[in-house]
C-alpha positions as CSV (number, residue, x, y, z in Angstrom):
1,M,431.4,134.2,148.4
2,D,431.3,135.9,144.6
3,R,433.6,136.3,141.8
4,N,435.2,139.5,143.3
5,E,436.0,137.7,146.8
6,I,437.4,134.3,145.0
7,L,439.9,136.5,142.6
8,E,440.9,138.2,145.4
9,L,441.5,134.8,147.9
10,K,445.1,134.3,149.1
11,E,446.8,130.9,148.5
12,K,446.4,129.8,151.8
13,D,442.9,130.2,151.9
14,L,442.3,129.2,148.3
15,L,444.4,125.9,148.9
16,K,441.9,125.2,152.1
17,I,438.9,125.5,150.0
18,I,440.1,123.5,146.7
19,N,441.9,120.5,148.9
20,E,438.4,120.5,150.9
21,N,436.0,120.4,148.5
22,Y,437.6,118.7,145.6
23,G,439.1,115.8,147.2
24,I,442.6,116.8,146.3
25,V,445.6,117.8,147.8
26,L,447.4,121.1,146.4
27,N,450.5,122.4,148.3
28,N,451.0,125.2,146.4
29,L,450.3,127.2,143.7
30,I,453.6,126.4,141.4
31,D,452.5,124.7,137.9
32,K,455.8,122.6,137.9
33,E,454.9,120.7,141.4
34,Q,450.7,121.0,141.5
35,L,449.4,121.3,137.4
36,S,449.0,117.5,137.1
37,E,446.9,117.8,140.5
38,V,444.8,119.8,139.6
39,W,444.3,119.1,136.2
40,P,441.6,116.4,137.0
41,I,439.2,119.6,137.8
42,V,439.6,120.7,134.3
43,E,438.7,117.3,133.0
44,N,435.5,117.4,134.9
45,L,434.6,121.1,133.7
46,M,435.0,119.6,129.9
47,E,432.4,116.6,130.9
48,E,429.9,118.8,132.1
49,G,430.5,121.1,128.4
50,W,432.6,123.7,129.5
51,R,435.5,124.9,127.3
52,I,438.6,126.1,129.1
53,D,440.7,128.6,127.4
54,I,444.2,128.9,128.9
55,Q,446.9,131.5,127.7
56,A,450.1,131.2,129.4
57,K,453.3,133.0,128.5
58,K,456.0,134.8,130.6
59,D,454.3,137.2,133.0
60,Y,450.8,136.9,131.2
61,I,448.5,133.9,132.6
62,V,444.7,134.3,131.2
63,I,442.0,131.5,132.1
64,D,438.7,131.4,131.0
65,G,435.9,129.4,130.6
66,I,433.1,128.8,128.2
67,L,429.7,127.2,127.9
68,I,427.6,127.1,124.7
69,I,424.3,127.9,125.6
70,E,421.5,128.1,123.0
71,G,423.9,127.7,120.4
72,S,425.8,130.8,121.5
73,P,429.4,131.0,123.8
74,V,428.9,132.6,127.0
75,T,432.2,133.3,128.8
76,L,433.2,133.4,132.3
77,F,434.8,136.9,132.3
78,A,435.3,138.2,128.4
79,R,431.8,139.1,128.2
80,Y,432.4,141.6,131.0
81,G,435.1,143.1,129.2
82,D,437.8,142.1,131.6
83,V,439.6,138.6,132.1
84,P,441.5,138.7,135.3
85,K,445.8,137.3,134.9
86,F,446.7,135.1,137.5
87,K,450.2,134.4,138.8
88,S,450.2,130.5,137.7
89,V,448.0,128.2,135.4
90,T,447.2,126.4,138.8
91,E,445.7,129.6,140.5
92,G,443.7,130.4,137.2
93,I,442.3,127.0,137.4
94,C,441.4,127.0,141.4
95,K,439.8,129.9,141.4
96,V,437.7,129.8,137.8
97,V,436.4,126.5,139.1
98,L,435.2,128.3,142.3
99,I,433.4,131.1,140.3
100,I,431.8,128.4,138.0
101,S,430.6,126.4,141.1
102,Q,429.5,129.7,142.9
103,E,427.7,130.9,140.0
104,S,426.3,127.8,138.3
């Protein structure tokens, strides 16, 4: 699955993949209910050297991953000129981790 397919995943399919591959149980992508459940994924990415940038305000949620390679930052999305917007922080975290796992 490539990044475009991951970004297009519907909630049901995304939840199934995350629940199966990351040992957590997400029931939906609503931040108030699920953000604490998905946060260990962010902590694991940080342990692997990723910086996860989360920008969240009403009707605008952007999440990007940054990795320092040979002293220079390499972003998951911004380097391509377009950072996708997500419906929730939870959704963004789930999709970012899947893209990182597919491209690493």
